[in-house]
C-alpha positions in Angstrom: 0.0 0.0 0.0 1.1 3.5 -0.7 -0.2 6.9 0.4 1.0 10.4 -0.3 2.1 12.5 2.7 1.3 16.1 2.2 1.8 19.3 4.2 -1.7 19.8 5.7 -0.7 23.2 7.1 -0.5 24.6 3.5 -3.0 27.2 2.3 -3.0 25.6 -1.2 -6.1 23.9 -2.5 -3.8 20.9 -3.3 -1.2 20.8 -0.4 2.3 20.1 -1.5 3.5 16.5 -1.4 6.4 15.8 1.0 6.9 12.1 0.5 5.1 8.7 0.2 4.4 6.3 3.0 4.6 2.7 2.0 3.6 -0.5 3.8 5.5 -3.5 2.4 4.7 -7.2 2.4 6.5 -7.7 5.7 4.2 -4.9 7.2 7.2 -2.6 7.7 6.3 1.1 7.1 8.7 3.3 5.1 8.8 6.9 4.1 10.0 7.3 0.5 11.2 10.6 -1.1 12.9 11.3 -4.4 16.2 13.0 -4.0 16.2 16.0 -6.4 20.0 16.0 -7.0 20.5 12.3 -7.8 17.0 11.5 -8.9 17.1 8.4 -6.8 14.5 7.4 -4.2 15.5 7.5 -0.6 13.7 5.1 1.7 13.7 5.3 5.5 12.0 3.0 8.0 9.2 4.7 9.9 10.5 3.3 13.2 13.8 5.0 12.6 12.0 8.4 12.1 10.0 7.9 15.3 13.2 6.9 17.3 15.1 10.0 16.1 12.2 12.4 16.8 11.7 10.9 20.3 15.4 11.6 21.0 14.9 15.3 20.1 11.9 16.1 22.3 12.2 16.8 26.0 11.0 13.9 28.1 7.9 15.8 29.5 6.9 17.1 26.0 4.1 15.4 24.1 4.2 15.6 20.3 0.9 16.5 18.5 -1.1 13.5 17.5 -3.3 15.1 14.8 -2.6 17.4 11.9 -4.4 20.8 12.1 
């Protein structure tokens, strides 16, 4: 399965696309984005994104759960 991830904070009628989210056969979730310089696709595991963001935030801070 694949879904486009868009900037929901945009004022555009059609919000700009940031990347795609893909669920593969092994049920792993990846974010995929085309690199403009090399024209190659870069794929990162969703769990890696969450891990890195969790390291950034202070321990008592809660990240937003819903897009505006």
